[in-house]
C-alpha positions in Angstrom: -6.2 -12.8 19.4 -9.7 -14.1 20.2 -9.9 -11.9 23.3 -9.0 -8.9 21.2 -11.6 -9.8 18.6 -14.3 -10.2 21.3 -13.5 -6.7 22.6 -13.9 -5.3 19.1 -17.2 -7.0 18.7 -18.4 -5.7 22.1 -17.4 -2.2 21.0 -19.2 -2.7 17.6 -22.4 -3.7 19.4 -22.2 -0.5 21.6 -21.8 1.6 18.5 -24.8 -0.2 16.9 -27.0 0.8 19.9 -25.7 4.4 19.7 -26.6 4.6 16.0 -30.1 3.3 16.6 -30.6 6.1 19.2 -32.6 8.9 17.4 -31.1 11.5 19.8 -27.7 11.0 18.1 -28.9 12.6 14.9 -29.2 15.9 16.8 -25.4 16.0 17.2 -24.0 15.8 13.6 -20.3 15.7 14.7 -20.8 12.9 17.2 -23.0 11.0 14.7 -20.2 11.3 12.1 -17.6 10.0 14.6 -19.7 7.1 15.7 -20.7 6.1 12.1 -17.1 6.2 11.0 -15.9 4.0 13.9 -18.8 1.6 13.2 -17.9 1.4 9.5 -14.2 0.9 10.4 -15.0 -2.1 12.6 -17.5 -3.7 10.3 -15.0 -5.7 8.2 -13.1 -7.2 11.1 -16.2 -8.0 13.2 -17.7 -9.7 10.2 -14.5 -11.8 9.7 -14.5 -12.6 13.4 -18.1 -13.9 13.2 -17.2 -16.0 10.2 -14.2 -17.4 12.1 -16.3 -18.2 15.2 -18.8 -20.1 13.0 -16.0 -22.0 11.4 -14.7 -23.1 14.8 -18.2 -24.2 15.7 -18.5 -26.3 12.5 -15.0 -27.9 13.1 -16.0 -28.8 16.7 -19.2 -30.4 15.4 -17.3 -32.5 12.8 -14.9 -33.6 15.5 -17.8 -35.2 17.3 -18.9 -37.0 14.1 -15.5 -38.6 13.8 -16.7 -40.9 16.6 -19.9 -41.9 14.7 -20.2 -45.7 14.3 -21.1 -45.2 10.6 -17.9 -45.3 8.5 -19.5 -43.1 5.8 -20.3 -40.4 8.3 -16.7 -40.5 9.6 -15.3 -40.2 6.1 -17.6 -37.3 5.3 -16.7 -35.6 8.6 -13.0 -36.0 7.8 -13.3 -34.6 4.3 -15.4 -31.6 5.6 -12.9 -31.0 8.4 -10.0 -30.7 6.0 -11.9 -28.1 4.0 -12.8 -26.2 7.1 -9.2 -26.2 8.4 -8.0 -24.7 5.1 -10.7 -22.0 5.4 -9.8 -21.4 9.0 -6.1 -20.9 8.2 -6.9 -18.4 5.4 -9.3 -16.5 7.6 -6.8 -16.4 10.5 -4.2 -14.9 8.1 -6.7 -12.3 6.9 -7.7 -11.4 10.5 -4.1 -11.0 11.6 -3.5 -8.7 8.7 -6.6 -6.6 9.7 -5.4 -6.5 13.3 -2.0 -4.9 12.3 -1.6 -1.3 13.4 -2.5 1.0 10.6 0.0 3.7 9.4 -1.8 7.0 10.3 -0.2 8.6 7.2 -1.6 6.0 4.7 -4.6 8.2 3.7 -2.4 11.3 3.2 -1.2 13.0 0.1 2.5 13.0 -0.5 5.4 15.4 -1.2 7.5 13.5 -3.8 11.2 14.7 -4.0 13.4 13.3 -6.7 17.1 14.3 -6.9 19.9 13.5 -9.3 22.8 11.7 -7.5 26.0 10.4 -9.0 26.0 10.5 -12.8 25.9 14.1 -13.9 23.6 14.9 -16.8 22.6 11.2 -17.2 21.4 11.2 -13.5 19.4 14.4 -14.1 17.8 12.8 -17.2 16.8 9.7 -15.3 15.4 11.9 -12.5 13.1 13.3 -15.3 12.2 9.8 -16.4 11.3 8.8 -12.9 9.1 11.8 -12.4 7.3 10.9 -15.6 6.9 7.3 -14.4 5.3 8.5 -11.2 3.2 11.1 -13.0 1.9 8.4 -15.4 1.1 6.1 -12.4 -0.7 9.0 -10.8 -2.8 9.4 -14.0 -3.8 5.7 -13.8 -4.9 6.3 -10.2 -6.8 9.5 -11.0 -4.4 11.4 -8.7 -3.4 15.1 -9.2 0.3 16.1 -9.6 1.4 19.6 -8.8 5.0 20.6 -9.2 6.1 22.7 -6.2 9.7 23.2 -7.2 12.0 22.2 -10.1 15.7 22.8 -10.9 16.1 21.9 -14.5 19.1 21.2 -16.6 19.6 22.5 -20.1 19.1 19.1 -21.7 15.7 18.3 -20.2 16.7 16.7 -16.9 16.1 17.7 -13.3 18.8 18.3 -10.7 15.8 18.2 -8.3 12.0 18.2 -8.7 9.5 18.3 -5.8 5.8 17.7 -6.4 2.6 17.3 -4.4 0.6 14.2 -5.4 -3.0 14.4 -4.1 -5.7 11.6 -4.2 -7.0 8.5 -2.5 -4.5 6.9 -0.1 -1.5 8.1 -2.0 1.0 7.6 0.8 -0.1 4.0 1.3 0.9 3.3 -2.3 4.1 5.3 -2.7 5.7 5.0 0.8 8.0 2.2 -0.2 9.5 4.1 -3.2 11.9 6.0 -1.0 15.6 5.2 -1.5 18.3 5.2 -4.2 17.2 4.1 -7.7 20.1 3.0 -9.9 20.0 3.2 -13.7 22.2 1.3 -16.2 22.0 2.4 -19.8 23.9 4.0 -22.7 23.6 7.8 -22.6 22.7 9.7 -25.8 26.0 11.5 -25.4 28.1 8.2 -25.3 29.8 7.8 -28.7 31.3 4.4 -28.0 28.1 2.7 -26.8 29.4 2.1 -23.2 26.8 1.4 -20.5 26.9 4.1 -17.7 25.6 3.7 -14.2 23.9 6.6 -12.5 21.9 7.1 -9.3 18.8 9.1 -8.4 17.3 9.5 -4.9 13.5 9.5 -4.2 11.9 10.7 -1.0 8.2 10.2 -0.2 6.9 12.5 2.6 3.3 12.5 3.9 1.8 15.9 3.4 1.7 17.7 6.7 -0.6 20.5 8.0 -0.5 23.0 10.7 -2.3 20.5 12.9 0.5 18.0 12.5 3.4 20.4 12.9 3.3 23.6 14.9 5.7 26.2 13.4 6.4 29.5 15.3 6.5 32.3 12.7 9.2 33.9 14.7 11.4 30.9 14.0 11.2 31.5 10.2 13.5 33.7 8.1 11.9 34.5 4.8 14.0 35.9 2.0 12.7 37.0 -1.4 14.9 37.3 -4.5 14.7 37.4 -8.3 14.1 34.1 -10.0 16.9 32.7 -12.2 16.7 30.7 -15.4 13.8 30.3 -17.8 10.4 31.8 -17.0 9.8 34.9 -18.9 10.5 38.6 -18.2 8.1 38.9 -15.3 9.5 36.0 -13.4 13.1 37.1 -13.8 12.6 40.8 -13.2 10.5 40.7 -10.0 11.4 39.5 -6.6 8.9 36.6 -6.6 11.2 33.7 -5.6 11.0 32.8 -1.9 13.6 31.1 0.4 12.4 30.0 3.9 14.8 29.0 6.6 13.6 27.2 9.7 16.0 28.6 12.2 15.9 25.9 15.0 16.7 23.1 12.5 18.6 25.0 9.8 16.2 23.5 7.2 16.0 25.6 4.0 13.3 25.4 1.3 12.8 27.6 -1.7 10.4 28.0 -4.6 10.6 30.2 -7.7 8.3 28.5 -10.1 5.3 30.9 -9.7 5.0 34.5 -10.8 3.4 35.3 -7.4 5.5 35.7 -4.4 2.5 34.6 -2.3 2.1 31.3 -4.2 5.8 30.5 -4.0 5.7 31.1 -0.3 2.7 28.8 0.1 4.4 26.0 -2.0 7.6 26.3 0.0 5.7 26.1 3.3 4.1 22.8 2.1 7.5 21.3 1.6 8.8 22.6 5.0 5.8 21.2 6.9 6.3 17.8 5.2 10.1 17.7 5.9 9.6 18.7 9.5 6.9 16.0 10.0 9.3 13.4 8.4 12.1 14.6 10.7 9.8 14.3 13.7 8.7 10.8 12.6 12.3 9.6 12.1 13.3 10.9 15.5 10.4 8.9 17.1 11.3 5.8 15.2 15.0 6.0 16.1 14.1 5.8 19.7 12.4 2.5 19.1 14.9 1.0 16.5 18.3 1.9 15.3 17.7 -0.1 12.1 16.4 2.8 10.1 19.4 4.7 8.7 17.5 7.4 6.8 15.0 7.7 4.0 17.2 8.0 0.9 20.8 7.2 1.9 23.6 9.2 0.5 22.6 9.2 -3.2 25.5 7.0 -4.3 25.3 3.6 -6.0 25.8 1.5 -2.9 22.5 2.3 -1.2 20.3 1.2 -4.1 16.8 -0.2 -3.6 16.1 -0.8 -7.3 18.0 -1.1 -10.6 16.7 -0.2 -14.0 18.7 -2.0 -16.6 17.8 -0.6 -20.0 19.9 -2.8 -22.3 18.2 -5.9 -20.9 14.8 -4.2 -20.4 15.0 -5.4 -16.7 13.9 -3.9 -13.4 15.1 -5.5 -10.1 13.9 -4.5 -6.7 16.7 -5.6 -4.4 14.7 -5.5 -1.2 12.3 -8.3 -2.2 14.2 -9.9 -5.0 11.6 -9.0 -7.6 12.8 -9.0 -11.3 10.6 -7.9 -14.2 11.5 -7.9 -17.9 9.1 -5.2 -19.1 11.0 -2.0 -18.4 9.2 0.0 -21.1 5.8 -0.4 -19.6 7.1 0.2 -16.1 8.7 3.6 -17.2 5.3 4.4 -18.6 3.8 4.1 -15.1 2.7 0.5 -15.0 4.1 -0.2 -11.5 1.1 -1.7 -9.7 2.8 -5.1 -9.6 5.8 -3.6 -7.8 3.7 -1.5 -5.4 1.6 -4.5 -4.5 4.6 -6.9 -4.0 6.3 -4.4 -1.7 3.1 -3.9 0.3 2.6 -7.7 0.7 6.3 -8.2 1.7 6.3 -5.5 4.4 2.9 -6.6 5.7 4.2 -10.1 6.1 7.2 -8.8 8.0 4.9 -6.9 10.3 2.8 -10.0 10.9 5.9 -12.1 11.6 7.2 -9.5 14.1 3.8 -9.4 15.8 3.4 -13.2 16.0 
């Protein structure tokens, strides 16, 4: 670890010399690249310098333990205990900073929510989950744009796909993917029995043409009339778009906009994100067979989280977290869950890298 930290400090010093060179200003692109790398290294280099100073102080105190004066020895022992605690904390922080960063963490996300087992009740809960994430996005000052929605007649969603844009959205939401189980009494249940339904959530980093190269000749684009609510214009013109990626057989469609051009643009966003996710999963499967897929099958068995309304309880089964404030959670107050998941998976990464 120390050798790696020393290499980073050496690189940091090289960048400092480059930034002090007045000729660098004449090349704005290079200046921006150097300044960004320098800023990225600043925190870990500062932590390394603090760590090095702690080691020096601990070494000094070790020498004072041999002092003939008992008071000096006692003072040195007391100070050494404090310094060891600081050293352990700083080591943990530095190890965390040395972990490989997910290149997608800074990206916006394509959020896909689909009703699984449970019929109308699952569709209603899909709408509740979408509201929860939308309210969370409001708290974070993120923007939510619906790309596609298949509504039910009672206010639920068979499927809803949205683009969430803002600061480091993927880093916050990437652990939300999986099957979410709900236990509650549906409005249509006359005898007050608790029903169990399931909804799947997928969180895909937004992709661009730079991330995924799509050959236009490999796309089949069909246009058709929209169905369902939307007014006379939407239903009477061929504005809906269905795009098929021929090599993979992947199909995306959008009919929410009046403009065929806008529907095509939204559908392409979803296609790029899905192809990027497929590419990422293929790469990961070469390294590990543990990852079975992002959302499972949509049944009750593959659940990552349970929302129990009669008890006002949420349980995340991956980390054993249980909270009894379901009302505020469904209103978007999910920071505690997001942070707990991030801490858990970061600890796992540190343990694997140890």
